[in-house]
DOTOR-839319 format. One record per residue: residue number from 0; residue in three letters; x, y, z of N, C-alpha, C, O, CB in turn; chain. Coordinates in steps of 0.05 Angstrom, whole numbers. Glycine has a CB too. Example, Ala and Ser with C-alpha at 12.3 -4.5 7.8 and 13.67 -1.06 7.14 Angstrom:
# DOTOR-839319
   k   r    n_x    n_y    n_z   ca_x   ca_y   ca_z    c_x    c_y    c_z    o_x    o_y    o_z   cb_x   cb_y   cb_z c
   0 ala    264   -114    156    246    -90    156    264    -66    156    285    -66    169    226    -89    181 A
   1 ser    257    -45    142    273    -21    143    258      1    157    268     23    161    282    -12    114 A
END
This chain:
# DOTOR-839319
   k   r    n_x    n_y    n_z   ca_x   ca_y   ca_z    c_x    c_y    c_z    o_x    o_y    o_z   cb_x   cb_y   cb_z c
   0 met   -559   -810    -35   -533   -817    -22   -519   -792    -13   -515   -773    -28   -516   -833    -42 A
   1 glu   -510   -792     12   -495   -770     22   -467   -770     10   -455   -792      8   -493   -770     53 A
   2 gln   -457   -747      1   -431   -746    -11   -413   -727      6   -422   -708     19   -433   -736    -39 A
   3 val   -387   -733      4   -367   -718     19   -361   -692      3   -358   -692    -21   -341   -734     22 A
   4 ser   -361   -670     17   -352   -645      5   -334   -630     25   -332   -638     48   -376   -627     -3 A
   5 glu   -320   -610     15   -302   -595     33   -318   -582     56   -342   -576     53   -288   -573     17 A
   6 lys   -305   -579     78   -316   -567    103   -337   -585    116   -353   -576    132   -328   -540     97 A
   7 gln   -337   -611    108   -354   -631    122   -335   -649    138   -311   -651    132   -371   -647    101 A
   8 val   -347   -663    157   -333   -683    172   -338   -710    159   -361   -718    158   -340   -683    203 A
   9 ala   -317   -723    150   -320   -750    139   -309   -770    160   -287   -766    170   -305   -753    112 A
  10 val   -324   -790    166   -315   -811    184   -308   -835    166   -324   -844    150   -337   -819    206 A
  11 met   -283   -845    169   -274   -865    150   -255   -885    163   -242   -880    184   -260   -852    127 A
  12 his   -253   -908    150   -233   -928    156   -212   -925    134   -219   -919    111   -244   -957    158 A
  13 tyr   -187   -930    140   -167   -931    119   -145   -950    126   -139   -955    149   -156   -903    113 A
  14 val   -133   -960    105   -108   -976    107    -88   -962     90    -93   -959     66   -112  -1007     99 A
  15 leu    -65   -954    101    -44   -941     87    -22   -961     82    -12   -973    101    -33   -915    102 A
  16 ser    -14   -965     57      9   -982     52     28   -969     33     21   -949     19     -1  -1009     40 A
  17 gly     52   -979     33     74   -968     16     73   -981    -11     56   -997    -17    101   -971     30 A
  18 asp     93   -973    -27     96   -983    -54     97  -1014    -55     86  -1026    -73    121   -972    -67 A
  19 asp    110  -1025    -35    114  -1054    -35     91  -1069    -22     92  -1094    -19    140  -1061    -19 A
  20 gly     69  -1055    -15     46  -1069     -4     47  -1072     26     28  -1081     38     43  -1096    -16 A
  21 thr     69  -1064     39     71  -1066     68     52  -1046     81     52  -1022     75    100  -1061     77 A
  22 val     35  -1056    100     17  -1038    114     32  -1021    134     47  -1031    150     -5  -1055    129 A
  23 ile     28   -994    131     42   -975    148     24   -967    172     33   -964    194     50   -950    132 A
  24 glu     -2   -964    166    -22   -955    186    -49   -965    178    -55   -967    154    -21   -923    188 A
  25 ser    -65   -971    198    -92   -980    192   -111   -974    214   -104   -975    238    -92  -1010    186 A
  26 thr   -136   -967    207   -157   -963    228   -174   -988    231   -190   -989    249   -175   -939    220 A
  27 arg   -169  -1008    214   -185  -1033    216   -179  -1046    243   -156  -1047    251   -178  -1052    192 A
  28 gly   -200  -1056    256   -196  -1068    282   -196  -1048    304   -195  -1055    328   -169  -1084    283 A
  29 gln   -197  -1022    297   -200  -1000    316   -225   -985    307   -239   -993    289   -174   -982    318 A
  30 gly   -229   -962    318   -251   -945    309   -243   -930    284   -219   -926    279   -260   -925    330 A
  31 pro   -262   -921    268   -256   -904    245   -246   -877    255   -249   -870    278   -280   -901    226 A
  32 val   -234   -861    237   -225   -834    244   -244   -814    231   -255   -819    209   -196   -830    235 A
  33 ala   -246   -791    243   -262   -769    233   -243   -746    225   -225   -739    240   -283   -758    253 A
  34 val   -247   -736    201   -230   -714    191   -247   -692    179   -269   -696    168   -211   -725    169 A
  35 leu   -237   -668    182   -249   -644    170   -238   -642    142   -215   -634    138   -245   -618    187 A
  36 val   -254   -648    122   -245   -649     94   -237   -621     85   -252   -601     89   -266   -661     75 A
  37 gly   -214   -618     71   -206   -593     60   -193   -574     80   -188   -551     74   -229   -579     49 A
  38 ala   -187   -584    104   -175   -567    125   -145   -572    129   -132   -562    147   -189   -571    151 A
  39 gly   -133   -588    111   -105   -593    113    -97   -614    134    -74   -616    142    -90   -568    119 A
  40 gln   -117   -629    144   -111   -650    164    -98   -675    151    -84   -690    164   -137   -658    178 A
  41 leu   -103   -678    126    -94   -702    111    -73   -694     90    -71   -670     84   -118   -717     97 A
  42 val    -59   -713     80    -41   -706     57    -59   -697     34    -81   -707     31    -23   -731     49 A
  43 pro    -50   -678     18    -67   -666     -2    -80   -686    -22   -103   -683    -29    -51   -646    -18 A
  44 gly    -65   -706    -30    -76   -726    -49    -99   -741    -38   -118   -747    -52    -54   -745    -57 A
  45 leu    -99   -748    -12   -121   -762      0   -145   -743      5   -168   -750      1   -113   -776     27 A
  46 asp   -138   -719     15   -159   -699     20   -176   -694     -5   -201   -695     -4   -146   -672     29 A
  47 arg   -163   -690    -28   -177   -686    -54   -193   -710    -62   -215   -708    -73   -157   -678    -76 A
  48 ala   -182   -734    -57   -195   -759    -66   -221   -764    -51   -238   -780    -61   -176   -782    -63 A
  49 leu   -225   -753    -27   -249   -757    -12   -273   -742    -23   -296   -751    -21   -244   -749     17 A
  50 val   -268   -719    -35   -289   -701    -44   -305   -716    -66   -294   -726    -85   -278   -675    -55 A
  51 gly   -332   -716    -63   -350   -728    -82   -355   -758    -77   -372   -770    -91   -339   -725   -109 A
  52 arg   -342   -770    -57   -347   -798    -51   -372   -801    -35   -381   -782    -22   -323   -810    -35 A
  53 ser   -384   -824    -37   -410   -829    -23   -406   -846      2   -387   -861      5   -429   -844    -42 A
  54 val   -424   -842     21   -424   -858     46   -427   -887     37   -443   -894     21   -447   -850     65 A
  55 gly   -410   -904     49   -410   -933     43   -391   -940     21   -385   -964     16   -438   -941     35 A
  56 glu   -380   -920      7   -362   -926    -16   -335   -934     -5   -325   -924     15   -359   -901    -34 A
  57 arg   -323   -953    -19   -296   -962    -13   -280   -959    -38   -288   -967    -60   -296   -992     -3 A
  58 phe   -256   -946    -36   -240   -940    -59   -211   -940    -51   -203   -938    -28   -248   -913    -72 A
  59 glu   -194   -942    -72   -165   -940    -68   -155   -915    -82   -165   -907   -103   -151   -965    -78 A
  60 val   -135   -903    -70   -122   -879    -82    -92   -881    -78    -82   -888    -57   -133   -852    -70 A
  61 glu    -78   -875   -100    -49   -875    -99    -40   -846    -98    -48   -830   -114    -36   -890   -124 A
  62 val    -23   -840    -78    -14   -812    -74     16   -810    -78     31   -822    -63    -22   -803    -45 A
  63 pro     25   -796    -99     53   -793   -104     65   -775    -83     51   -760    -69     59   -781   -132 A
  64 pro     92   -775    -79    104   -759    -58     96   -730    -58     93   -718    -37    134   -761    -61 A
  65 ala     93   -718    -82     87   -689    -84     60   -683    -71     55   -661    -61     87   -680   -113 A
  66 asp     41   -703    -71     15   -699    -59     13   -713    -32     -9   -714    -19     -7   -710    -77 A
  67 gly     36   -724    -22     36   -737      3     53   -721     23     46   -699     31     48   -766      0 A
  68 tyr     75   -733     31     93   -720     51    116   -706     38    136   -699     51    103   -740     71 A
  69 gly    115   -702     11    135   -687     -3    159   -705    -11    161   -727     -2    145   -664     14 A
  70 glu    176   -693    -27    201   -707    -34    221   -704    -11    218   -686      6    213   -695    -61 A
  71 arg    240   -722    -10    261   -719     10    278   -695      4    286   -690    -20    279   -745     11 A
  72 lys    284   -679     24    300   -655     20    327   -656     34    346   -643     26    285   -631     30 A
  73 ser    329   -672     55    354   -673     71    372   -696     62    364   -713     46    348   -675    101 A
  74 ala    396   -696     72    415   -717     66    409   -743     80    422   -763     76    443   -708     72 A
  75 gly    389   -743     98    382   -767    113    388   -763    142    397   -742    151    398   -791    102 A
  76 pro    383   -784    158    387   -783    187    415   -776    195    435   -785    182    378   -808    200 A
  77 his    418   -761    217    444   -757    228    442   -759    259    421   -755    271    456   -729    220 A
  78 ala    465   -766    271    465   -772    300    469   -746    316    485   -728    308    488   -792    307 A
  79 val    455   -744    338    458   -722    357    462   -735    384    449   -754    391    432   -703    357 A
  80 pro    481   -724    400    485   -736    427    459   -735    444    446   -714    444    508   -722    442 A
  81 arg    453   -756    458    429   -757    475    428   -734    495    407   -724    501    428   -784    490 A
  82 lys    452   -725    504    453   -704    524    443   -677    514    438   -659    530    481   -701    534 A
  83 glu    440   -675    487    429   -650    476    399   -647    481    388   -625    479    434   -649    445 A
  84 phe    386   -669    489    357   -668    494    352   -667    524    369   -675    540    343   -693    482 A
  85 ala    329   -657    532    322   -656    560    325   -684    572    318   -704    559    293   -645    565 A
  86 arg    335   -686    597    340   -711    609    314   -728    611    315   -753    608    351   -708    637 A
  87 asp    291   -715    616    266   -730    619    251   -733    593    228   -743    593    249   -716    640 A
  88 ala    263   -725    571    249   -727    545    246   -757    537    266   -772    538    264   -712    522 A
  89 arg    222   -765    530    218   -792    521    222   -792    491    207   -779    477    189   -803    529 A
  90 leu    242   -806    482    249   -806    454    245   -834    443    257   -854    453    279   -797    450 A
  91 ser    229   -836    422    225   -863    410    225   -861    380    218   -840    368    199   -876    420 A
  92 glu    232   -882    367    233   -884    338    207   -876    325    185   -885    333    241   -912    329 A
  93 gly    208   -859    304    184   -851    289    170   -827    301    151   -817    289    165   -874    288 A
  94 met    180   -818    324    167   -796    338    175   -769    326    199   -764    321    173   -797    368 A
  95 pro    156   -750    322    164   -723    314    173   -707    338    163   -712    361    140   -709    300 A
  96 leu    191   -689    334    202   -673    356    204   -645    347    214   -639    325    229   -685    366 A
  97 arg    194   -626    363    196   -597    356    222   -586    369    226   -587    393    171   -581    366 A
  98 leu    239   -576    352    265   -565    361    266   -536    351    252   -528    333    289   -581    350 A
  99 arg    284   -520    363    289   -493    353    312   -495    333    333   -506    339    296   -473    376 A
 100 gly    307   -484    309    328   -484    289    349   -463    295    347   -448    315    316   -479    261 A
 101 gly    370   -462    279    392   -442    283    381   -414    283    393   -396    295    413   -446    262 A
 102 asp    359   -409    268    348   -383    266    328   -377    289    315   -356    289    334   -379    239 A
 103 gly    325   -396    308    307   -392    330    279   -400    324    262   -401    342    307   -363    339 A
 104 glu    273   -407    299    246   -416    291    242   -445    298    261   -461    296    242   -411    261 A
 105 pro    218   -452    307    213   -481    313    213   -497    287    203   -488    266    187   -484    328 A
 106 thr    224   -520    288    225   -538    265    218   -566    275    224   -573    298    252   -538    251 A
 107 ile    206   -582    258    199   -610    266    220   -628    254    227   -626    231    171   -618    256 A
 108 val    231   -646    271    249   -668    261    236   -694    269    218   -695    287    278   -665    273 A
 109 trp    245   -715    257    235   -742    262    257   -760    273    279   -760    262    222   -754    237 A
 110 ile    251   -774    295    271   -792    307    270   -818    291    249   -831    288    265   -797    337 A
 111 thr    293   -826    280    294   -851    265    306   -874    281    300   -897    275    310   -847    239 A
 112 lys    322   -867    302    334   -889    317    345   -877    343    355   -854    344    357   -903    302 A
 113 val    342   -892    365    354   -884    391    373   -907    398    364   -930    402    332   -878    414 A
 114 gln    399   -901    400    418   -923    404    440   -913    423    456   -896    416    431   -932    377 A
 115 gly    440   -924    447    460   -916    467    459   -886    473    438   -876    480    488   -923    458 A
 116 ser    481   -872    469    482   -844    475    476   -827    451    479   -802    451    510   -836    486 A
 117 gln    467   -839    429    461   -825    404    431   -826    397    418   -847    401    477   -837    381 A
 118 val    421   -804    387    394   -802    377    396   -794    347    408   -774    341    375   -782    393 A
 119 trp    385   -811    329    387   -805    301    362   -789    293    339   -799    298    390   -831    284 A
 120 ile    366   -766    281    343   -749    273    344   -744    243    366   -743    231    342   -723    289 A
 121 asp    320   -739    231    318   -734    203    300   -709    200    280   -707    214    307   -759    187 A
 122 leu    307   -692    181    290   -668    176    266   -675    160    246   -659    160    307   -647    162 A
 123 asp    266   -698    146    244   -706    130    225   -724    145    234   -740    162    254   -720    104 A
 124 his    199   -723    139    179   -741    150    187   -769    141    198   -773    119    150   -734    140 A
 125 pro    182   -790    158    190   -817    150    178   -826    124    189   -844    111    182   -836    172 A
 126 leu    155   -815    115    143   -823     90    149   -804     67    137   -807     46    113   -825     94 A
 127 ala    167   -785     71    175   -767     50    188   -783     27    203   -802     33    194   -744     60 A
 128 gly    182   -776      2    194   -790    -20    180   -816    -27    188   -830    -46    222   -795    -15 A
 129 lys    160   -824    -12    146   -849    -17    119   -845    -30    104   -826    -24    143   -865      9 A
 130 thr    112   -864    -48     85   -865    -59     68   -880    -39     75   -901    -30     84   -879    -88 A
 131 leu     45   -868    -32     27   -879    -12      2   -891    -25     -8   -879    -44     20   -858      9 A
 132 arg     -7   -914    -15    -32   -925    -25    -52   -927     -2    -46   -939     19    -27   -954    -37 A
 133 phe    -75   -914     -6    -96   -914     14   -119   -931      5   -128   -928    -18   -105   -885     21 A
 134 asp   -129   -949     22   -153   -964     17   -173   -951     37   -170   -955     61   -150   -995     21 A
 135 val   -193   -937     27   -211   -920     43   -240   -930     42   -249   -938     20   -209   -891     35 A
 136 glu   -253   -929     64   -282   -934     65   -296   -911     80   -289   -906    103   -289   -962     78 A
 137 ile   -314   -898     67   -329   -876     79   -352   -887     96   -369   -901     86   -340   -856     57 A
 138 val   -351   -882    122   -370   -893    141   -394   -874    143   -417   -883    142   -358   -898    169 A
 139 ser   -389   -848    147   -410   -829    149   -399   -801    143   -375   -797    142   -423   -829    177 A
 140 val   -418   -782    138   -411   -755    133   -430   -737    149   -454   -744    151   -413   -748    102 A
 141 arg   -420   -715    159   -438   -696    173   -427   -668    169   -403   -665    163   -440   -703    203 A
 142 pro   -444   -648    172   -434   -620    170   -415   -615    193   -418   -625    215   -457   -600    170 A
 143 ala   -395   -599    188   -377   -590    210   -391   -569    227   -407   -554    216   -350   -579    198 A
 144 thr   -385   -568    252   -396   -547    270   -381   -521    265   -359   -522    254   -395   -556    300 A
 145 pro   -392   -498    273   -377   -473    270   -350   -474    285   -330   -463    275   -394   -450    281 A
 146 glu   -349   -487    308   -324   -489    323   -303   -505    308   -280   -498    306   -328   -501    351 A
 147 glu   -312   -528    296   -294   -544    281   -282   -529    257   -259   -530    251   -307   -570    271 A
 148 leu   -300   -514    243   -291   -498    220   -271   -477    230   -251   -472    216   -315   -485    206 A
 149 ala   -276   -464    252   -259   -443    263   -232   -454    271   -211   -442    267   -272   -428    286 A
 150 his   -232   -478    283   -207   -490    293   -192   -507    272   -169   -513    275   -213   -507    317 A
 151 gly   -207   -515    251   -194   -530    230   -190   -560    236   -174   -573    222   -167   -519    224 A
 152 his   -205   -570    256   -204   -599    261   -229   -608    275   -245   -591    284   -179   -606    279 A
 153 val   -233   -634    277   -257   -646    288   -256   -646    318   -236   -651    330   -261   -674    278 A
 154 his   -279   -639    330   -282   -640    360   -299   -665    367   -312   -676    349   -294   -614    371 A
 155 gly   -299   -672    392   -317   -694    401   -303   -721    400   -280   -723    393   -341   -695    383 A
 156 pro   -318   -742    408   -306   -768    412   -294   -781    387   -276   -797    388   -325   -786    424 A
 157 glu   -306   -773    364   -296   -785    339   -272   -771    328   -261   -779    307   -318   -786    319 A
 158 gly   -263   -749    340   -244   -731    329   -215   -738    333   -198   -719    335   -248   -705    338 A
 159 his   -207   -763    335   -179   -769    337   -170   -779    310   -186   -785    292   -174   -791    359 A
 160 gly   -144   -782    306   -134   -792    281   -120   -771    265   -109   -752    277   -156   -804    264 A
 161 his   -119   -774    239   -102   -757    222   -117   -733    211   -106   -717    197    -91   -773    199 A
END
């Protein structure tokens, strides 16, 4: 049986749900996703849970916030006037946005709501502070190419996803 190890490409299906069982994301009904294991493409708790699994194996893993998207650090969403953003910027709920912080460094914020002339942004990922449940099925495993290892992500048609 082929087993998943770090620096390999694992092709998998997953269903991500929250504490309450609500499905947040799923590859079922679409194609599976390919990930470079151990390259930081996944939340740490899921990345570690893949190592040692066999092709064809289906398992569930619960990922606490510390091994997922972290604990919440900000006070929550706050409103910014729409005119602060480029006129042609497409802004939609759940979308990450790269902004320059006060120190000139780029920072990622998340749009939580677009309402009239206001855009609500949050410094925390929408899943920060949440326990995540993954239902995973390993479809296949293959060695990563030298380019994939150098770039830290999967190349080719199967290389979309998380």
